[in-house]
C-alpha positions as CSV (number, residue, x, y, z in Angstrom):
1,M,11.6,-1.0,-29.2
2,S,11.3,-3.7,-26.9
3,K,10.7,-3.5,-23.6
4,K,13.6,-2.6,-21.5
5,K,14.7,-3.4,-17.9
6,N,17.1,-2.8,-15.5
7,H,19.1,-5.3,-13.9
8,L,16.5,-5.8,-10.6
9,S,15.0,-8.9,-10.4
10,E,11.7,-9.1,-11.3
11,N,11.2,-11.9,-8.5
12,N,12.2,-9.0,-6.0
13,A,9.3,-8.1,-3.8
14,L,8.8,-4.5,-4.4
15,T,7.9,-2.5,-0.8
16,P,5.1,0.2,-1.1
17,S,8.3,2.6,-1.0
18,D,9.9,1.5,-4.2
19,I,9.7,3.6,-7.4
20,A,8.3,1.3,-10.0
21,I,8.0,2.4,-13.2
22,N,6.1,0.4,-15.6
23,D,5.5,0.8,-19.6
24,L,6.9,4.3,-19.7
25,Y,6.1,5.8,-23.0
26,I,8.4,9.5,-23.8
27,G,8.6,11.1,-26.8
28,F,9.1,14.3,-28.0
29,N,9.3,15.9,-31.7
30,G,8.7,12.7,-33.1
31,K,11.9,11.1,-31.4
32,V,11.1,8.3,-28.8
33,I,13.4,8.7,-26.0
34,Y,11.4,5.7,-23.6
35,N,9.6,3.0,-25.2
36,G,7.7,0.6,-22.7
37,A,10.4,1.0,-20.2
38,Y,10.3,-0.8,-16.8
39,F,12.8,0.3,-13.8
40,V,12.6,-0.4,-10.5
41,F,14.7,1.9,-7.8
42,P,14.5,0.1,-4.3
43,A,13.7,2.6,-1.5
44,G,16.3,4.0,0.6
45,T,19.2,3.2,-2.4
46,L,21.3,5.4,-4.3
47,S,20.7,4.7,-8.6
48,A,23.2,6.5,-10.8
49,L,22.1,6.7,-14.2
50,T,24.9,7.2,-16.9
51,G,24.9,7.3,-20.3
52,P,25.7,9.7,-23.1
53,S,23.7,13.0,-23.6
54,G,20.6,12.6,-24.9
55,S,20.2,9.1,-23.3
56,G,17.3,10.2,-21.1
57,K,18.5,10.1,-17.7
58,T,17.0,14.0,-17.0
59,T,14.1,13.1,-19.0
60,L,13.4,10.0,-16.6
61,L,14.4,12.1,-13.7
62,R,11.6,14.9,-14.8
63,A,9.6,12.3,-15.2
64,I,9.5,10.8,-11.7
65,A,9.4,14.3,-10.7
66,G,6.2,14.8,-12.5
67,L,7.2,17.8,-14.7
68,L,6.7,16.4,-18.1
69,P,4.1,14.5,-19.3
70,Y,4.6,10.6,-20.1
71,K,2.3,8.0,-20.9
72,G,2.5,4.6,-18.6
73,I,2.8,3.8,-14.3
74,I,5.1,5.9,-12.1
75,E,4.7,4.7,-8.6
76,T,6.3,7.0,-6.3
77,G,4.0,6.3,-3.0
78,R,3.5,10.1,-3.5
79,R,6.1,10.5,-1.3
80,P,7.7,14.0,-1.4
81,V,10.5,15.1,-4.2
82,S,13.6,17.3,-3.6
83,F,15.5,17.8,-7.0
84,A,18.8,19.6,-7.7
85,F,18.2,20.4,-11.6
86,Q,21.4,20.6,-13.7
87,T,21.4,24.6,-14.2
88,P,21.1,25.9,-10.7
89,R,17.7,27.5,-11.3
90,L,18.1,30.0,-8.3
91,L,15.6,32.6,-7.6
92,P,18.0,36.2,-8.6
93,W,15.6,38.6,-6.0
94,L,16.6,36.0,-3.1
95,T,20.2,36.1,-1.0
96,V,21.7,32.5,-1.2
97,R,20.3,31.9,2.1
98,D,17.0,32.7,1.0
99,N,17.5,30.4,-2.3
100,V,17.6,27.5,0.4
101,T,15.2,28.5,3.0
102,A,12.6,29.0,0.3
103,P,11.3,25.7,0.2
104,L,11.7,25.0,3.9
105,I,7.8,26.2,4.1
106,D,7.3,24.2,7.2
107,K,9.9,25.2,9.4
108,S,10.1,28.2,11.6
109,S,12.1,31.1,9.9
110,A,15.0,30.5,12.7
111,D,14.5,26.8,11.9
112,A,15.2,27.3,8.2
113,V,17.8,30.0,8.6
114,K,19.6,27.2,10.6
115,I,19.2,24.5,8.5
116,A,20.3,26.6,5.4
117,D,23.5,28.0,6.9
118,E,24.6,24.6,7.8
119,W,24.0,23.3,4.4
120,L,26.1,26.0,3.1
121,T,28.6,25.7,5.2
122,R,29.3,21.8,4.4
123,L,29.4,23.1,0.9
124,G,32.1,25.9,1.7
125,L,29.7,28.6,1.3
126,S,29.2,30.2,4.5
127,D,30.5,33.5,3.6
128,S,28.5,34.2,0.8
129,L,25.0,33.6,2.7
130,D,24.0,37.5,2.1
131,K,25.1,37.4,-1.8
132,Y,22.9,37.6,-4.7
133,P,23.1,34.7,-7.4
134,D,24.6,36.8,-9.9
135,E,27.6,37.8,-7.6
136,L,28.0,33.8,-7.7
137,S,30.2,31.9,-10.1
138,G,28.3,29.0,-12.0
139,G,30.1,26.6,-9.7
140,M,29.2,28.4,-6.1
141,A,25.5,28.4,-8.0
142,L,25.5,24.9,-8.6
143,R,26.3,24.3,-4.9
144,V,23.7,26.3,-3.5
145,S,21.1,24.5,-5.4
146,L,22.7,21.1,-4.2
147,A,22.0,23.1,-0.9
148,R,18.6,23.7,-1.3
149,A,17.9,20.3,-2.5
150,F,19.4,18.7,0.8
151,A,17.7,20.9,3.5
152,A,14.5,20.0,1.4
153,A,15.2,16.3,0.8
154,T,13.4,14.8,4.3
155,P,13.5,11.3,5.7
156,G,12.1,9.0,3.3
157,C,11.8,11.6,0.5
158,I,12.9,11.1,-3.3
159,L,16.0,13.1,-3.8
160,L,16.4,13.7,-7.7
161,L,19.8,15.0,-8.4
162,D,21.1,16.1,-12.3
163,E,24.5,16.3,-12.8
164,P,25.4,16.8,-9.2
165,T,29.6,17.1,-9.6
166,K,28.9,19.4,-12.6
167,E,31.0,21.8,-12.9
168,I,32.7,22.3,-9.5
169,D,36.0,21.3,-8.6
170,K,37.8,18.6,-7.0
171,K,37.2,19.7,-3.7
172,A,33.7,20.4,-3.6
173,R,32.9,17.3,-5.6
174,Q,34.2,15.0,-2.9
175,A,31.8,16.7,-0.5
176,V,29.1,16.6,-2.7
177,T,29.8,13.0,-2.7
178,E,29.9,12.1,0.8
179,I,26.8,14.7,1.4
180,I,25.2,12.3,-1.2
181,L,26.2,9.0,0.0
182,G,25.1,10.0,3.9
183,F,21.5,10.1,2.5
184,R,21.5,6.2,1.9
185,G,18.9,4.7,4.0
186,K,17.0,7.6,4.6
187,C,16.1,8.7,1.3
188,T,15.4,7.0,-2.0
189,I,18.5,8.9,-4.7
190,I,18.6,8.9,-8.0
191,A,21.6,10.6,-9.9
192,A,22.4,11.6,-13.3
193,T,26.0,11.3,-13.3
194,Y,29.4,11.1,-15.4
195,D,31.3,11.6,-12.2
196,D,33.7,8.4,-12.0
197,E,34.5,9.2,-8.6
198,L,31.0,8.3,-7.9
199,I,30.5,5.2,-9.5
200,A,34.3,4.3,-10.0
201,N,33.9,2.0,-6.7
202,A,30.1,0.8,-7.5
203,D,29.9,-2.3,-5.0
204,Q,31.4,0.5,-2.3
205,T,29.3,3.5,-3.2
206,V,26.5,3.2,-5.7
207,D,23.5,0.4,-5.4
208,T,22.6,0.4,-9.3
209,V,24.3,1.7,-12.1
210,L,21.8,1.8,-14.8
211,N,23.2,2.6,-18.4
212,L,20.4,4.2,-20.1
213,N,22.3,4.4,-23.7
214,S,20.6,1.2,-24.9
215,A,17.1,2.1,-23.2
216,V,17.1,5.0,-26.1
217,K,15.5,4.9,-29.4
218,T,17.4,7.3,-31.7
């Protein structure tokens, strides 16, 4: 497969905080997902990855996070990464609040609890702070996972979101979209999504829409 490039101009000068991916190769079980791919995600922008299931959206996010092997270069400037996975991945022995405070290891206990409670409240989970994951619906668990990622997203970080509005109701989806947009300019955000609301008015909400379907070799 020929090298696949996103629509950002090669003449754009990279800044040290841009995410630059060069000559990316990823394959599993004899199937090539990326072969010589090239992407640039400018610092502080929101990029939406679209495409059908199997087009490599989750794979690209996991590669950027360093969670799977690849060949090529992924330059992230060694910035911290906050990742909301497609499945909640909550720790079953911790309460909702404690799941959100878990990554806030650089905060005092009081500050971590305050931050967690603020995000959980914004996501409509103020009545569930002391519940355990097995007491939550699927949509509630996903919102807890998002609260954890948002709470851990420090200024300048990379915020990776895998289907952030999947399986949550319309009201919660609107709240999540507003929160994501609020991180523009503060973090570099890459979201894999099917959400038409997030990308419908891309000129107003998303800096880059990248359809990965044509970047996949089947």
